[in-house]
C-alpha positions in Angstrom: 96.3 94.3 80.8 99.7 95.9 80.5 101.7 96.0 84.1 103.8 99.0 84.7 107.4 99.2 84.2 108.0 98.7 88.1 106.7 95.3 87.9 108.3 94.0 84.7 111.6 92.8 86.5 113.1 92.7 89.8 115.7 94.8 89.1 113.2 98.0 88.3 111.2 97.1 91.5 114.0 97.1 93.6 115.6 100.6 91.9 112.1 101.8 92.4 111.8 101.0 96.1 115.1 102.1 96.8 114.3 105.8 95.3 110.7 105.6 97.2 112.4 104.7 100.7 116.0 106.0 100.2 118.1 105.9 103.3 115.4 104.2 105.2 115.1 101.4 102.4 117.1 98.6 104.6 115.3 99.7 107.8 112.2 99.7 106.5 112.8 95.8 105.5 114.6 94.8 108.5 112.0 96.6 110.8 109.2 94.2 109.3 111.7 91.2 109.2 111.9 91.2 113.0 108.5 90.8 113.5 108.3 87.8 112.5 109.4 85.0 115.4 112.5 82.5 114.3 111.4 79.5 112.9 107.9 80.6 112.1 106.3 79.4 108.9 105.3 82.8 106.8 102.6 83.2 104.0 103.8 86.7 102.4 100.8 88.1 100.3 102.1 90.3 97.0 105.6 89.2 97.6 107.0 91.0 94.4 110.2 89.7 93.4 110.8 88.0 97.1 113.6 90.6 98.5 112.1 90.1 102.0 112.8 86.5 101.6 115.9 87.0 100.1 117.4 89.3 102.6 115.7 88.3 105.7 113.8 85.7 105.9 115.8 83.0 104.0 117.4 81.7 107.5 114.6 83.2 110.0 111.5 81.7 108.3 110.7 77.8 109.3 108.8 77.8 105.9 108.2 80.4 103.4 105.1 80.7 100.6 105.2 84.0 98.7 102.1 84.6 96.3 101.8 87.3 93.9 100.2 88.1 90.6 103.2 89.0 88.6 103.9 86.0 86.7 107.6 86.9 86.1 107.9 87.5 89.8 106.7 84.1 90.2 109.0 82.4 87.8 112.2 84.0 89.4 110.9 82.7 92.8 110.4 79.6 91.5 114.0 79.2 89.7 115.5 80.0 92.9 113.5 77.4 94.6 111.0 79.7 96.6 107.3 78.1 96.9 105.8 80.9 95.2 102.2 80.7 93.8 100.5 82.9 91.3 97.1 84.3 92.8 94.9 87.0 91.9 93.7 87.8 95.4 91.2 90.7 94.2 89.2 88.0 91.7 90.3 84.3 93.4 88.8 83.8 96.8 89.3 80.6 98.2 90.9 80.2 101.7 94.7 81.3 101.9 97.2 78.9 102.8 98.1 78.3 106.9 101.2 80.0 108.1 102.0 81.2 111.9 102.5 84.4 110.2 100.9 86.5 107.2 101.7 89.5 106.0 101.7 91.8 103.1 103.9 94.6 102.5 102.5 97.9 100.7 99.8 96.5 99.1 96.9 96.6 100.8 95.7 99.7 99.1 95.2 97.4 95.8 92.1 96.4 97.8 90.2 99.4 98.3 87.6 100.2 98.7 87.2 96.5 100.5 90.4 96.4 101.8 88.5 94.8 105.0 87.9 91.3 103.0 91.6 91.3 102.6 92.7 91.7 106.5 89.8 89.0 107.4 91.5 86.1 104.8 94.4 87.1 106.0 93.4 86.8 110.0 91.9 83.3 108.9 95.2 81.9 107.5 97.3 82.9 110.5 97.9 80.9 113.2 100.0 83.4 115.4 100.0 86.8 113.8 99.8 89.0 110.6 102.2 91.9 109.9 100.7 94.9 107.5 103.0 97.7 106.6 101.2 99.9 104.5 102.6 103.7 103.2 100.6 106.5 103.9 102.7 108.9 102.3 103.2 108.5 98.4 103.5 109.9 95.1 100.2 108.4 94.2 98.3 110.9 96.2 100.4 113.9 95.6 97.6 117.2 95.0 100.2 117.7 92.0 98.0 116.3 88.9 100.8 114.8 86.8 103.1 113.4 89.9 99.7 111.5 91.0 99.2 110.4 87.8 102.6 109.1 87.5 102.8 107.8 90.6 99.3 105.6 90.3 100.6 104.6 86.7 104.1 103.6 88.0 102.3 101.0 90.9 100.4 98.6 88.2 101.2 95.2 88.9 99.0 94.4 85.9 95.3 94.4 87.2 94.6 97.9 86.5 95.7 101.5 88.5 94.7 101.6 91.7 92.6 104.7 92.3 93.1 104.9 95.6 95.8 105.2 98.6 95.7 105.2 102.1 96.7 108.1 104.4 97.6 107.3 107.9 93.6 108.4 109.3 92.3 105.9 106.8 94.8 103.1 107.8 93.7 103.8 111.6 90.3 103.7 110.9 90.2 100.6 108.9 92.8 98.4 111.3 90.8 100.3 114.3 87.8 97.7 114.1 90.5 95.0 115.2 91.9 97.2 117.7 91.4 94.1 120.4 94.0 92.4 118.1 97.0 94.9 118.1 100.1 93.8 119.1 101.6 97.2 118.1 101.3 99.9 115.9 104.6 101.7 114.5 106.0 103.7 111.8 109.0 102.7 110.3 112.1 105.4 110.2 111.2 108.1 107.6 107.3 108.1 108.4 106.2 107.1 104.8 105.3 103.6 106.3 102.8 102.2 108.9 103.3 99.0 110.0 100.3 97.0 112.4 101.0 93.5 113.8 97.7 91.5 114.9 97.2 88.7 117.0 95.8 86.2 114.7 92.8 85.4 117.6 91.0 87.8 119.9 91.8 87.5 122.9 89.4 86.0 126.0 86.7 88.0 127.4 87.6 88.7 131.0 85.9 86.1 133.2 83.0 88.1 135.0 82.7 87.9 139.1 79.4 87.0 140.3 79.0 87.1 144.0 76.8 84.4 145.4 74.4 86.9 147.3 73.9 83.2 149.9 77.5 84.1 150.8 77.0 87.5 151.4 74.4 87.4 153.7 76.5 84.7 155.7 79.5 86.9 156.0 77.7 90.1 157.4 79.4 91.8 159.6 79.0 91.6 163.3 75.9 93.2 165.3 74.0 92.0 161.7 70.8 90.1 162.3 
């Protein structure tokens, strides 16, 4: 299956991302990287050419593993000495490598309509947190047929065009199922993308307080029989 031009080279990928995010491109990267506690091990799914790792996580992360379906990107990362692995996450279903932080940028839509399954796999692999940054405004969802078609064709990593994209409402609906795990959620500058940070483990249920009825009888008010 052919790969769109965006995914044929790191340079092309970088150029398109800069065009999409404009002046907010660098801030988008920084905002996501700063959510990684220093020294944490990181697993990045759909890592692309490893721009986040190279620019922000090389010094910040204690260890890094990148997973992507694109053999060109994986080969480029390996030449740089990065632990990069080629995996088709939509088809291959083994447990993901464990890491303190499991993250994904701008790729959750690739797993629609069953994106919840990849979120569950991310949570199972994470020791501390899951970071998901996902576009909620994109060309592929344009009401103009030509613009939407170009947006969909331009973002095929080699597995076919993704038919669906997230809106803010549909992303909130999906991740609302994990509301008890949400550490924070916010839009990056420019409001094109929304970031969710989920705790890897659900918080413990509050301890129930049950009063001993015998104790209540013994501690009655003055004048009780």
